[in-house]
N, CA, C and O atoms as a DFTB+ gen file, in Angstrom:
764 C
 N C O
     1  1       0.859      -1.172       0.000
     2  2       0.000       0.000       0.000
     3  2       0.909       1.240       0.000
     4  3       1.842       1.344       0.797
     5  1       0.615       2.168      -0.906
     6  2       1.441       3.368      -0.959
     7  2       1.090       4.320       0.196
     8  3       0.103       4.110       0.900
     9  1       1.888       5.343       0.379
    10  2       1.726       6.258       1.518
    11  2       0.368       6.954       1.493
    12  3      -0.293       7.062       2.526
    13  1      -0.047       7.423       0.328
    14  2      -1.342       8.102       0.199
    15  2      -2.464       7.190       0.685
    16  3      -3.286       7.595       1.507
    17  1      -2.497       5.962       0.178
    18  2      -3.552       5.013       0.562
    19  2      -3.479       4.645       2.040
    20  3      -4.507       4.455       2.690
    21  1      -2.270       4.546       2.563
    22  2      -2.086       4.228       3.984
    23  2      -2.670       5.345       4.862
    24  3      -3.336       5.075       5.861
    25  1      -2.414       6.581       4.481
    26  2      -2.955       7.727       5.241
    27  2      -4.473       7.764       5.110
    28  3      -5.178       7.997       6.092
    29  1      -4.972       7.536       3.909
    30  2      -6.420       7.551       3.685
    31  2      -7.111       6.451       4.494
    32  3      -8.162       6.686       5.090
    33  1      -6.528       5.262       4.517
    34  2      -7.095       4.166       5.317
    35  2      -7.090       4.517       6.799
    36  3      -8.041       4.204       7.515
    37  1      -6.037       5.158       7.255
    38  2      -5.973       5.578       8.663
    39  2      -7.038       6.630       8.957
    40  3      -7.660       6.609      10.019
    41  1      -7.246       7.545       8.021
    42  2      -8.279       8.584       8.210
    43  2      -9.663       7.951       8.316
    44  3     -10.471       8.358       9.150
    45  1      -9.936       6.961       7.477
    46  2     -11.225       6.262       7.556
    47  2     -11.376       5.541       8.892
    48  3     -12.461       5.512       9.472
    49  1     -10.291       4.967       9.369
    50  2     -10.328       4.278      10.670
    51  2     -10.644       5.268      11.789
    52  3     -11.447       4.968      12.673
    53  1     -10.020       6.442      11.755
    54  2     -10.289       7.461      12.772
    55  2     -11.743       7.925      12.677
    56  3     -12.418       8.064      13.697
    57  1     -12.220       8.162      11.471
    58  2     -13.629       8.555      11.296
    59  2     -14.568       7.490      11.837
    60  3     -15.563       7.796      12.494
    61  1     -14.240       6.237      11.552
    62  2     -15.088       5.128      11.985
    63  2     -15.124       5.003      13.513
    64  3     -16.168       4.708      14.095
    65  1     -13.980       5.228      14.147
    66  2     -13.898       5.058      15.595
    67  2     -14.280       6.316      16.373
    68  3     -14.876       6.227      17.447
    69  1     -13.944       7.466      15.842
    70  2     -14.118       8.712      16.588
    71  2     -15.188       9.641      16.025
    72  3     -15.735      10.459      16.764
    73  1     -15.494       9.535      14.748
    74  2     -16.438      10.427      14.112
    75  2     -15.774      11.718      13.656
    76  3     -14.618      11.989      13.978
    77  1     -16.521      12.498      12.911
    78  2     -15.988      13.730      12.345
    79  2     -15.608      14.770      13.375
    80  3     -14.627      15.487      13.183
    81  1     -16.351      14.874      14.458
    82  2     -16.083      15.900      15.477
    83  2     -14.750      15.657      16.189
    84  3     -14.092      16.608      16.610
    85  1     -14.356      14.412      16.323
    86  2     -13.117      14.075      17.024
    87  2     -11.962      13.771      16.062
    88  3     -10.895      13.332      16.491
    89  1     -12.176      14.003      14.776
    90  2     -11.169      13.686      13.772
    91  2      -9.924      14.539      13.988
    92  3     -10.017      15.758      14.134
    93  1      -8.756      13.892      14.008
    94  2      -7.513      14.646      14.180
    95  2      -6.414      14.059      13.312
    96  3      -6.328      12.847      13.118
    97  1      -5.573      14.950      12.794
    98  2      -4.442      14.488      11.991
    99  2      -3.435      13.752      12.870
   100  3      -2.730      12.860      12.398
   101  1      -3.369      14.116      14.124
   102  2      -2.446      13.428      15.041
   103  2      -2.800      11.946      15.143
   104  3      -1.918      11.089      15.098
   105  1      -4.101      11.646      15.281
   106  2      -4.525      10.245      15.348
   107  2      -4.232       9.531      14.029
   108  3      -3.812       8.374      14.020
   109  1      -4.453      10.225      12.927
   110  2      -4.208       9.625      11.614
   111  2      -2.725       9.319      11.422
   112  3      -2.367       8.231      10.970
   113  1      -1.861      10.281      11.765
   114  2      -0.417      10.048      11.580
   115  2       0.069       8.902      12.470
   116  3       0.958       8.145      12.078
   117  1      -0.506       8.775      13.655
   118  2      -0.107       7.681      14.552
   119  2      -0.482       6.327      13.956
   120  3       0.317       5.390      13.982
   121  1      -1.686       6.228      13.425
   122  2      -2.135       4.959      12.844
   123  2      -1.368       4.648      11.564
   124  3      -0.948       3.511      11.348
   125  1      -1.185       5.661      10.715
   126  2      -0.503       5.451       9.429
   127  2       1.009       5.360       9.580
   128  3       1.715       4.953       8.658
   129  1       1.488       5.741      10.743
   130  2       2.930       5.753      11.029
   131  2       3.685       6.614      10.015
   132  3       4.670       6.192       9.409
   133  1       3.174       7.846       9.857
   134  2       3.815       8.849       9.009
   135  2       3.943      10.136       9.809
   136  3       3.317      10.293      10.857
   137  1       4.745      11.038       9.314
   138  2       4.897      12.331       9.976
   139  2       3.834      13.294       9.473
   140  3       3.236      13.089       8.417
   141  1       3.611      14.339      10.240
   142  2       2.647      15.370       9.830
   143  2       3.019      15.989       8.481
   144  3       2.140      16.164       7.637
   145  1       4.310      16.330       8.247
   146  2       4.644      16.879       6.930
   147  2       4.301      15.936       5.770
   148  3       3.941      16.396       4.686
   149  1       4.411      14.633       5.990
   150  2       4.051      13.674       4.940
   151  2       2.551      13.730       4.678
   152  3       2.117      13.734       3.526
   153  1       1.768      13.773       5.740
   154  2       0.317      13.880       5.594
   155  2      -0.042      15.156       4.836
   156  3      -0.850      15.120       3.908
   157  1       0.553      16.280       5.225
   158  2       0.239      17.562       4.590
   159  2       0.727      17.608       3.147
   160  3       0.125      18.278       2.308
   161  1       1.801      16.908       2.861
   162  2       2.289      16.838       1.482
   163  2       1.224      16.201       0.578
   164  3       1.007      16.655      -0.546
   165  1       0.574      15.166       1.067
   166  2      -0.414      14.442       0.262
   167  2      -1.803      15.081       0.271
   168  3      -2.530      14.984      -0.718
   169  1      -2.177      15.730       1.371
   170  2      -3.564      16.193       1.510
   171  2      -3.711      17.698       1.750
   172  3      -4.832      18.203       1.794
   173  1      -2.618      18.406       1.902
   174  2      -2.671      19.854       2.059
   175  2      -2.907      20.311       3.481
   176  3      -2.109      21.065       4.038
   177  1      -4.005      19.855       4.075
   178  2      -4.346      20.224       5.452
   179  2      -5.348      19.200       5.998
   180  3      -5.726      18.250       5.313
   181  1      -5.759      19.418       7.232
   182  2      -6.678      18.469       7.879
   183  2      -7.996      18.366       7.119
   184  3      -8.538      17.271       6.968
   185  1      -8.519      19.502       6.637
   186  2      -9.781      19.467       5.907
   187  2      -9.626      18.735       4.575
   188  3     -10.540      18.039       4.134
   189  1      -8.474      18.894       3.942
   190  2      -8.222      18.158       2.701
   191  2      -8.229      16.663       2.934
   192  3      -8.758      15.903       2.124
   193  1      -7.643      16.244       4.038
   194  2      -7.632      14.824       4.395
   195  2      -9.044      14.335       4.711
   196  3      -9.461      13.275       4.246
   197  1      -9.772      15.115       5.504
   198  2     -11.142      14.737       5.850
   199  2     -12.006      14.654       4.599
   200  3     -12.802      13.727       4.449
   201  1     -11.849      15.622       3.702
   202  2     -12.607      15.589       2.443
   203  2     -12.277      14.346       1.633
   204  3     -13.176      13.692       1.105
   205  1     -10.996      14.016       1.532
   206  2     -10.589      12.828       0.778
   207  2     -11.150      11.561       1.410
   208  3     -11.563      10.644       0.701
   209  1     -11.165      11.506       2.734
   210  2     -11.705      10.331       3.426
   211  2     -13.207      10.196       3.177
   212  3     -13.708       9.087       2.987
   213  1     -13.911      11.299       3.177
   214  2     -15.363      11.253       2.949
   215  2     -15.660      10.872       1.503
   216  3     -16.578      10.094       1.244
   217  1     -14.899      11.410       0.567
   218  2     -15.058      11.010      -0.835
   219  2     -14.816       9.505      -0.970
   220  3     -15.561       8.814      -1.665
   221  1     -13.781       9.004      -0.309
   222  2     -13.488       7.572      -0.348
   223  2     -14.638       6.758       0.258
   224  3     -14.992       5.704      -0.270
   225  1     -15.213       7.231       1.344
   226  2     -16.338       6.528       1.964
   227  2     -17.529       6.462       1.000
   228  3     -18.181       5.424       0.892
   229  1     -17.814       7.570       0.300
   230  2     -18.892       7.552      -0.694
   231  2     -18.573       6.576      -1.821
   232  3     -19.459       5.872      -2.303
   233  1     -17.320       6.533      -2.239
   234  2     -16.929       5.567      -3.275
   235  2     -17.171       4.143      -2.786
   236  3     -17.671       3.301      -3.532
   237  1     -16.816       3.878      -1.537
   238  2     -17.028       2.539      -0.985
   239  2     -18.509       2.190      -0.933
   240  3     -18.895       1.061      -1.234
   241  1     -19.336       3.157      -0.552
   242  2     -20.784       2.925      -0.533
   243  2     -21.277       2.615      -1.943
   244  3     -22.008       1.647      -2.151
   245  1     -20.879       3.435      -2.905
   246  2     -21.328       3.237      -4.278
   247  2     -20.823       1.905      -4.832
   248  3     -21.575       1.177      -5.480
   249  1     -19.553       1.586      -4.580
   250  2     -18.992       0.325      -5.067
   251  2     -19.679      -0.884      -4.436
   252  3     -19.849      -1.915      -5.087
   253  1     -20.075      -0.757      -3.168
   254  2     -20.776      -1.881      -2.531
   255  2     -22.148      -2.068      -3.159
   256  3     -22.628      -3.196      -3.276
   257  1     -22.784      -0.973      -3.566
   258  2     -24.084      -1.078      -4.224
   259  2     -23.936      -1.702      -5.607
   260  3     -24.775      -2.499      -6.026
   261  1     -22.864      -1.337      -6.317
   262  2     -22.622      -1.890      -7.651
   263  2     -22.301      -3.379      -7.554
   264  3     -22.753      -4.174      -8.378
   265  1     -21.516      -3.747      -6.540
   266  2     -21.097      -5.142      -6.380
   267  2     -22.231      -6.044      -5.906
   268  3     -22.198      -7.254      -6.130
   269  1     -23.235      -5.461      -5.253
   270  2     -24.339      -6.262      -4.730
   271  2     -25.117      -6.881      -5.890
   272  3     -25.356      -6.239      -6.912
   273  1     -25.496      -8.111      -5.712
   274  2     -26.303      -8.778      -6.722
   275  2     -27.731      -8.297      -6.536
   276  3     -28.361      -8.537      -5.506
   277  1     -28.226      -7.609      -7.563
   278  2     -29.590      -7.101      -7.477
   279  2     -30.527      -8.001      -8.264
   280  3     -30.159      -8.592      -9.279
   281  1     -31.711      -8.080      -7.775
   282  2     -32.738      -8.874      -8.431
   283  2     -33.023      -8.296      -9.819
   284  3     -32.846      -7.101     -10.056
   285  1     -33.458      -9.149     -10.710
   286  2     -33.892      -8.679     -12.026
   287  2     -35.322      -8.148     -11.962
   288  3     -35.823      -7.581     -12.933
   289  1     -35.967      -8.333     -10.829
   290  2     -37.312      -7.800     -10.631
   291  2     -37.147      -6.383     -10.068
   292  3     -36.648      -6.227      -8.954
   293  1     -37.554      -5.349     -10.811
   294  2     -37.296      -3.970     -10.391
   295  2     -37.754      -3.621      -8.971
   296  3     -37.032      -2.937      -8.247
   297  1     -38.932      -4.079      -8.567
   298  2     -39.404      -3.783      -7.203
   299  2     -38.455      -4.368      -6.158
   300  3     -38.154      -3.721      -5.155
   301  1     -37.990      -5.583      -6.394
   302  2     -37.078      -6.234      -5.456
   303  2     -35.720      -5.530      -5.470
   304  3     -35.108      -5.353      -4.417
   305  1     -35.247      -5.132      -6.637
   306  2     -33.971      -4.418      -6.739
   307  2     -34.043      -3.089      -5.993
   308  3     -33.059      -2.667      -5.385
   309  1     -35.188      -2.431      -6.034
   310  2     -35.370      -1.175      -5.305
   311  2     -35.256      -1.416      -3.800
   312  3     -34.599      -0.652      -3.094
   313  1     -35.887      -2.465      -3.321
   314  2     -35.779      -2.823      -1.904
   315  2     -34.338      -3.183      -1.529
   316  3     -33.837      -2.766      -0.484
   317  1     -33.683      -3.955      -2.387
   318  2     -32.307      -4.359      -2.109
   319  2     -31.373      -3.152      -2.059
   320  3     -30.492      -3.082      -1.202
   321  1     -31.565      -2.205      -2.973
   322  2     -30.752      -0.987      -2.956
   323  2     -30.964      -0.202      -1.673
   324  3     -30.012       0.329      -1.101
   325  1     -32.210      -0.126      -1.220
   326  2     -32.546       0.546       0.036
   327  2     -31.831      -0.160       1.185
   328  3     -31.205       0.481       2.029
   329  1     -31.932      -1.475       1.204
   330  2     -31.297      -2.257       2.273
   331  2     -29.780      -2.075       2.279
   332  3     -29.176      -1.937       3.343
   333  1     -29.161      -2.076       1.094
   334  2     -27.702      -1.906       1.003
   335  2     -27.282      -0.565       1.595
   336  3     -26.300      -0.483       2.333
   337  1     -28.029       0.478       1.269
   338  2     -27.716       1.824       1.757
   339  2     -27.801       1.876       3.285
   340  3     -26.889       2.366       3.951
   341  1     -28.894       1.371       3.820
   342  2     -29.105       1.400       5.271
   343  2     -28.094       0.500       5.978
   344  3     -27.614       0.833       7.061
   345  1     -27.777      -0.620       5.376
   346  2     -26.788      -1.531       5.960
   347  2     -25.416      -0.845       6.088
   348  3     -24.712      -1.050       7.077
   349  1     -25.041      -0.037       5.095
   350  2     -23.785       0.713       5.161
   351  2     -23.808       1.645       6.367
   352  3     -22.852       1.681       7.142
   353  1     -24.890       2.397       6.529
   354  2     -25.007       3.334       7.661
   355  2     -25.010       2.588       8.988
   356  3     -24.430       3.059       9.966
   357  1     -25.655       1.435       9.028
   358  2     -25.701       0.648      10.268
   359  2     -24.315       0.147      10.655
   360  3     -23.960       0.130      11.833
   361  1     -23.540      -0.256       9.664
   362  2     -22.206      -0.794       9.927
   363  2     -21.188       0.302      10.230
   364  3     -20.209       0.065      10.939
   365  1     -21.418       1.504       9.693
   366  2     -20.436       2.584       9.810
   367  2     -21.124       3.909      10.153
   368  3     -21.011       4.874       9.397
   369  1     -21.833       3.965      11.280
   370  2     -22.643       5.154      11.580
   371  2     -21.857       6.457      11.678
   372  3     -22.347       7.501      11.246
   373  1     -20.668       6.419      12.227
   374  2     -19.899       7.667      12.357
   375  2     -19.434       8.171      10.996
   376  3     -19.460       9.372      10.727
   377  1     -19.015       7.252      10.151
   378  2     -18.606       7.654       8.802
   379  2     -19.823       8.170       8.037
   380  3     -19.738       9.187       7.348
   381  1     -20.943       7.481       8.156
   382  2     -22.161       7.923       7.471
   383  2     -22.543       9.338       7.920
   384  3     -22.897      10.174       7.089
   385  1     -22.474       9.607       9.215
   386  2     -22.805      10.945       9.717
   387  2     -21.859      11.994       9.135
   388  3     -22.298      13.080       8.757
   389  1     -20.573      11.681       9.061
   390  2     -19.601      12.615       8.486
   391  2     -19.880      12.836       6.998
   392  3     -19.752      13.953       6.496
   393  1     -20.260      11.771       6.302
   394  2     -20.582      11.879       4.876
   395  2     -21.769      12.812       4.660
   396  3     -21.717      13.708       3.817
   397  1     -22.830      12.599       5.421
   398  2     -24.016      13.435       5.261
   399  2     -23.731      14.878       5.686
   400  3     -24.232      15.825       5.080
   401  1     -22.929      15.030       6.724
   402  2     -22.552      16.374       7.170
   403  2     -21.826      17.138       6.082
   404  3     -22.069      18.326       5.876
   405  1     -20.936      16.453       5.391
   406  2     -20.173      17.108       4.318
   407  2     -21.108      17.512       3.179
   408  3     -20.945      18.585       2.599
   409  1     -22.075      16.672       2.856
   410  2     -23.052      17.037       1.815
   411  2     -23.877      18.246       2.243
   412  3     -24.139      19.145       1.445
   413  1     -24.283      18.257       3.511
   414  2     -25.074      19.386       4.009
   415  2     -24.284      20.688       4.020
   416  3     -24.859      21.775       3.971
   417  1     -22.962      20.566       4.086
   418  2     -22.104      21.745       4.017
   419  2     -21.945      22.249       2.582
   420  3     -21.334      23.291       2.347
   421  1     -22.496      21.503       1.628
   422  2     -22.461      21.945       0.237
   423  2     -21.432      21.275      -0.643
   424  3     -21.230      21.699      -1.781
   425  1     -20.777      20.245      -0.152
   426  2     -19.768      19.556      -0.962
   427  2     -20.438      18.849      -2.133
   428  3     -21.543      18.320      -2.007
   429  1     -19.761      18.848      -3.258
   430  2     -20.212      18.073      -4.414
   431  2     -19.320      16.836      -4.504
   432  3     -18.107      16.948      -4.685
   433  1     -19.926      15.666      -4.378
   434  2     -19.170      14.414      -4.387
   435  2     -19.777      13.511      -5.452
   436  3     -20.933      13.098      -5.353
   437  1     -18.977      13.212      -6.477
   438  2     -19.470      12.426      -7.610
   439  2     -20.093      11.098      -7.196
   440  3     -21.149      10.727      -7.708
   441  1     -19.459      10.383      -6.283
   442  2     -19.995       9.081      -5.870
   443  2     -21.351       9.220      -5.186
   444  3     -22.183       8.318      -5.284
   445  1     -21.587      10.331      -4.495
   446  2     -22.907      10.570      -3.890
   447  2     -23.942      10.779      -4.990
   448  3     -25.054      10.254      -4.922
   449  1     -23.562      11.555      -6.007
   450  2     -24.465      11.759      -7.142
   451  2     -24.759      10.450      -7.857
   452  3     -25.900      10.186      -8.237
   453  1     -23.729       9.630      -8.039
   454  2     -23.904       8.352      -8.718
   455  2     -24.810       7.423      -7.914
   456  3     -25.614       6.689      -8.488
   457  1     -24.683       7.452      -6.610
   458  2     -25.523       6.630      -5.750
   459  2     -26.988       7.042      -5.898
   460  3     -27.876       6.198      -6.011
   461  1     -27.220       8.353      -5.894
   462  2     -28.595       8.842      -6.048
   463  2     -29.129       8.493      -7.443
   464  3     -30.290       8.109      -7.582
   465  1     -28.295       8.624      -8.463
   466  2     -28.728       8.299      -9.826
   467  2     -29.058       6.809      -9.959
   468  3     -29.963       6.443     -10.708
   469  1     -28.337       5.954      -9.243
   470  2     -28.662       4.523      -9.253
   471  2     -30.059       4.304      -8.685
   472  3     -30.814       3.476      -9.192
   473  1     -30.406       5.045      -7.632
   474  2     -31.756       4.969      -7.073
   475  2     -32.785       5.424      -8.108
   476  3     -33.796       4.754      -8.318
   477  1     -32.527       6.556      -8.751
   478  2     -33.459       7.090      -9.753
   479  2     -33.663       6.069     -10.878
   480  3     -34.785       5.881     -11.350
   481  1     -32.584       5.415     -11.304
   482  2     -32.688       4.404     -12.355
   483  2     -33.522       3.211     -11.899
   484  3     -34.325       2.683     -12.668
   485  1     -33.334       2.783     -10.645
   486  2     -34.142       1.673     -10.121
   487  2     -35.617       2.061     -10.066
   488  3     -36.486       1.260     -10.409
   489  1     -35.894       3.277      -9.639
   490  2     -37.280       3.755      -9.593
   491  2     -37.860       3.809     -11.003
   492  3     -39.011       3.430     -11.221
   493  1     -37.061       4.282     -11.960
   494  2     -37.547       4.378     -13.343
   495  2     -37.887       3.008     -13.910
   496  3     -38.843       2.878     -14.675
   497  1     -37.125       1.992     -13.551
   498  2     -37.427       0.632     -14.008
   499  2     -38.778       0.169     -13.481
   500  3     -39.535      -0.494     -14.190
   501  1     -39.075       0.522     -12.233
   502  2     -40.386       0.182     -11.662
   503  2     -41.474       0.954     -12.403
   504  3     -42.532       0.403     -12.709
   505  1     -41.214       2.227     -12.691
   506  2     -42.179       3.053     -13.431
   507  2     -42.415       2.492     -14.828
   508  3     -43.548       2.466     -15.309
   509  1     -41.341       2.044     -15.478
   510  2     -41.466       1.481     -16.829
   511  2     -42.363       0.254     -16.865
   512  3     -42.965      -0.055     -17.893
   513  1     -42.449      -0.441     -15.745
   514  2     -43.350      -1.605     -15.651
   515  2     -44.777      -1.199     -15.271
   516  3     -45.658      -2.049     -15.148
   517  1     -44.995       0.106     -15.085
   518  2     -46.335       0.587     -14.733
   519  2     -46.738       0.277     -13.305
   520  3     -47.924       0.124     -13.013
   521  1     -45.756       0.182     -12.404
   522  2     -46.052      -0.233     -11.038
   523  2     -45.938       0.886     -10.008
   524  3     -46.056       0.631      -8.809
   525  1     -45.709       2.124     -10.457
   526  2     -45.624       3.234      -9.497
   527  2     -46.993       3.877      -9.310
   528  3     -47.722       4.097     -10.277
   529  1     -47.328       4.170      -8.083
   530  2     -48.582       4.850      -7.761
   531  2     -48.399       6.366      -7.723
   532  3     -49.378       7.108      -7.642
   533  1     -47.140       6.830      -7.780
   534  2     -46.817       8.261      -7.744
   535  2     -45.828       8.548      -8.874
   536  3     -45.337       7.626      -9.526
   537  1     -45.543       9.820      -9.099
   538  2     -44.554      10.201     -10.104
   539  2     -43.182       9.628      -9.724
   540  3     -42.888       9.441      -8.544
   541  1     -42.354       9.352     -10.723
   542  2     -41.050       8.740     -10.477
   543  2     -40.187       9.597      -9.551
   544  3     -39.533       9.058      -8.658
   545  1     -40.171      10.915      -9.742
   546  2     -39.341      11.762      -8.882
   547  2     -39.856      11.752      -7.442
   548  3     -39.067      11.766      -6.497
   549  1     -41.163      11.728      -7.280
   550  2     -41.746      11.640      -5.942
   551  2     -41.339      10.324      -5.282
   552  3     -40.980      10.294      -4.105
   553  1     -41.398       9.248      -6.048
   554  2     -41.007       7.939      -5.516
   555  2     -39.534       7.940      -5.114
   556  3     -39.180       7.447      -4.043
   557  1     -38.678       8.494      -5.971
   558  2     -37.246       8.546      -5.648
   559  2     -37.013       9.364      -4.381
   560  3     -36.222       8.970      -3.524
   561  1     -37.699      10.501      -4.261
   562  2     -37.551      11.335      -3.058
   563  2     -37.996      10.589      -1.805
   564  3     -37.334      10.667      -0.770
   565  1     -39.100       9.872      -1.888
   566  2     -39.598       9.140      -0.728
   567  2     -38.672       7.982      -0.346
   568  3     -38.427       7.747       0.838
   569  1     -38.164       7.271      -1.331
   570  2     -37.235       6.174      -1.041
   571  2     -35.959       6.733      -0.422
   572  3     -35.450       6.193       0.560
   573  1     -35.445       7.817      -1.001
   574  2     -34.227       8.454      -0.486
   575  2     -34.440       8.923       0.956
   576  3     -33.607       8.674       1.828
   577  1     -35.552       9.596       1.193
   578  2     -35.833      10.122       2.535
   579  2     -35.989       8.988       3.550
   580  3     -35.489       9.087       4.671
   581  1     -36.669       7.927       3.170
   582  2     -36.894       6.837       4.120
   583  2     -35.595       6.085       4.417
   584  3     -35.377       5.669       5.555
   585  1     -34.733       5.903       3.422
   586  2     -33.448       5.233       3.657
   587  2     -32.583       6.074       4.590
   588  3     -31.917       5.538       5.477
   589  1     -32.593       7.383       4.390
   590  2     -31.824       8.256       5.276
   591  2     -32.421       8.292       6.676
   592  3     -31.682       8.351       7.660
   593  1     -33.733       8.258       6.780
   594  2     -34.382       8.230       8.089
   595  2     -33.978       6.973       8.861
   596  3     -33.604       7.047      10.031
   597  1     -34.058       5.829       8.198
   598  2     -33.664       4.582       8.857
   599  2     -32.187       4.626       9.232
   600  3     -31.803       4.159      10.304
   601  1     -31.364       5.180       8.359
   602  2     -29.925       5.273       8.628
   603  2     -29.644       6.126       9.857
   604  3     -28.772       5.795      10.660
   605  1     -30.376       7.217      10.004
   606  2     -30.149       8.105      11.155
   607  2     -30.539       7.448      12.471
   608  3     -30.055       7.860      13.525
   609  1     -31.395       6.441      12.438
   610  2     -31.692       5.714      13.671
   611  2     -30.432       5.025      14.199
   612  3     -30.241       4.923      15.411
   613  1     -29.586       4.559      13.304
   614  2     -28.309       3.957      13.714
   615  2     -27.337       5.028      14.199
   616  3     -26.661       4.856      15.213
   617  1     -27.277       6.131      13.464
   618  2     -26.343       7.218      13.803
   619  2     -26.666       7.806      15.175
   620  3     -25.760       8.107      15.953
   621  1     -27.938       7.967      15.468
   622  2     -28.350       8.662      16.696
   623  2     -28.630       7.741      17.873
   624  3     -29.056       8.214      18.927
   625  1     -28.405       6.461      17.727
   626  2     -28.709       5.529      18.821
   627  2     -28.022       5.946      20.115
   628  3     -28.644       5.944      21.178
   629  1     -26.752       6.302      20.031
   630  2     -26.019       6.682      21.239
   631  2     -26.584       7.968      21.843
   632  3     -26.720       8.073      23.062
   633  1     -26.907       8.932      21.006
   634  2     -27.475      10.197      21.487
   635  2     -28.817       9.958      22.174
   636  3     -29.124      10.574      23.195
   637  1     -29.609       9.056      21.598
   638  2     -30.927       8.744      22.163
   639  2     -30.831       7.802      23.352
   640  3     -31.834       7.482      23.990
   641  1     -29.594       7.355      23.647
   642  2     -29.368       6.375      24.710
   643  2     -30.253       5.149      24.486
   644  3     -30.922       4.650      25.391
   645  1     -30.221       4.695      23.246
   646  2     -31.046       3.568      22.833
   647  2     -30.183       2.601      22.020
   648  3     -29.169       2.985      21.437
   649  1     -30.600       1.370      21.998
   650  2     -29.878       0.437      21.124
   651  2     -30.194       0.769      19.663
   652  3     -31.157       1.482      19.382
   653  1     -29.393       0.257      18.747
   654  2     -29.734       0.440      17.330
   655  2     -31.137      -0.102      17.078
   656  3     -31.614      -0.951      17.831
   657  1     -31.794       0.372      16.042
   658  2     -33.167      -0.066      15.794
   659  2     -33.242      -1.568      15.523
   660  3     -32.317      -2.167      14.974
   661  1     -34.337      -2.140      15.911
   662  2     -34.587      -3.551      15.627
   663  2     -34.826      -3.722      14.125
   664  3     -35.349      -2.813      13.481
   665  1     -34.458      -4.852      13.568
   666  2     -34.664      -5.074      12.129
   667  2     -36.118      -4.875      11.683
   668  3     -36.369      -4.397      10.577
   669  1     -37.074      -5.243      12.548
   670  2     -38.472      -5.082      12.141
   671  2     -38.862      -3.609      12.020
   672  3     -39.739      -3.273      11.224
   673  1     -38.228      -2.724      12.795
   674  2     -38.491      -1.287      12.683
   675  2     -37.966      -0.780      11.346
   676  3     -38.645      -0.025      10.651
   677  1     -36.765      -1.193      10.994
   678  2     -36.161      -0.779       9.722
   679  2     -36.995      -1.317       8.558
   680  3     -37.260      -0.593       7.598
   681  1     -37.406      -2.576       8.640
   682  2     -38.249      -3.148       7.591
   683  2     -39.568      -2.396       7.470
   684  3     -40.061      -2.185       6.362
   685  1     -40.138      -1.996       8.586
   686  2     -41.399      -1.258       8.574
   687  2     -41.241       0.093       7.888
   688  3     -42.134       0.521       7.157
   689  1     -40.130       0.764       8.110
   690  2     -39.884       2.038       7.426
   691  2     -39.827       1.810       5.914
   692  3     -40.464       2.528       5.142
   693  1     -39.053       0.798       5.504
   694  2     -38.933       0.503       4.069
   695  2     -40.284       0.139       3.473
   696  3     -40.674       0.679       2.437
   697  1     -40.994      -0.766       4.116
   698  2     -42.250      -1.242       3.533
   699  2     -43.347      -0.183       3.567
   700  3     -44.243      -0.195       2.723
   701  1     -43.287       0.727       4.528
   702  2     -44.269       1.822       4.554
   703  2     -44.129       2.684       3.313
   704  3     -45.127       3.052       2.694
   705  1     -42.901       3.006       2.948
   706  2     -42.708       3.832       1.754
   707  2     -43.034       3.035       0.498
   708  3     -43.538       3.599      -0.474
   709  1     -42.759       1.745       0.499
   710  2     -43.094       0.929      -0.670
   711  2     -44.605       0.880      -0.879
   712  3     -45.076       0.881      -2.016
   713  1     -45.367       0.838       0.218
   714  2     -46.830       0.850       0.093
   715  2     -47.331       2.162      -0.488
   716  3     -48.342       2.186      -1.190
   717  1     -46.638       3.242      -0.204
   718  2     -47.028       4.552      -0.731
   719  2     -46.709       4.656      -2.218
   720  3     -47.523       5.162      -2.990
   721  1     -45.538       4.184      -2.627
   722  2     -45.101       4.440      -4.004
   723  2     -45.532       3.382      -5.012
   724  3     -45.595       3.663      -6.208
   725  1     -45.831       2.165      -4.546
   726  2     -46.161       1.084      -5.466
   727  2     -47.670       0.889      -5.579
   728  3     -48.406       1.028      -4.602
   729  1     -48.102       0.573      -6.766
   730  2     -49.514       0.238      -6.968
   731  2     -49.771      -1.069      -6.249
   732  3     -49.073      -2.060      -6.464
   733  1     -50.767      -1.061      -5.402
   734  2     -51.075      -2.249      -4.609
   735  2     -51.993      -3.162      -5.414
   736  3     -53.049      -2.743      -5.889
   737  1     -51.582      -4.384      -5.555
   738  2     -52.356      -5.390      -6.277
   739  2     -53.246      -6.124      -5.284
   740  3     -52.801      -6.451      -4.184
   741  1     -54.500      -6.390      -5.653
   742  2     -55.351      -7.167      -4.740
   743  2     -54.793      -8.571      -4.559
   744  3     -54.231      -9.154      -5.486
   745  1     -54.954      -9.098      -3.372
   746  2     -54.514     -10.467      -3.109
   747  2     -55.316     -11.432      -3.954
   748  3     -56.523     -11.265      -4.129
   749  1     -54.652     -12.427      -4.467
   750  2     -55.325     -13.451      -5.268
   751  2     -56.301     -14.232      -4.399
   752  3     -57.367     -14.637      -4.864
   753  1     -55.932     -14.444      -3.122
   754  2     -56.787     -15.222      -2.219
   755  2     -58.087     -14.500      -1.851
   756  3     -59.046     -15.139      -1.420
   757  1     -58.126     -13.182      -2.016
   758  2     -59.308     -12.441      -1.581
   759  2     -60.404     -12.447      -2.638
   760  3     -61.472     -11.881      -2.406
   761  1     -60.174     -13.065      -3.784
   762  2     -61.194     -13.105      -4.836
   763  2     -62.177     -14.209      -4.636
   764  3     -63.095     -14.371      -5.440
């Protein structure tokens, strides 16, 4: 692993363990076993390093979504994409919080855009099958909002002095939005 990648991996480790508020170049240099001038040579300053780490985290999220085997059934692929997103936040809540914080600060991150576009494409596939009960953009917004809502339950568990959400709570959030956006078919048994 080259020096740049070693520092970046250390920055992700610090973000994962400490979060964005406690992020320090001192912790990163200790883990990467490099000097501060070496870190600054590669990243310019602490914010440059933090930005690079957050961009890398978004790339990892996007790459995990691409690598995931998605169903050929558009409705199922939409659910799987939602689950993949929330699973990332559940596994890495501090990094997820830092990622969202950077977006809220106005950062433009290509991998974040690509992740959202993958959602829009999945929604469009459902629309192409005539299975959306709402406009495609409305459906994408609702899916995006619900995935972020479920993700924040993991991020805020410590603040709420609560355990992470139970799987049935997360499933209920996902399925509630699916009931809103998808045309509901009558049960075959009810005929």
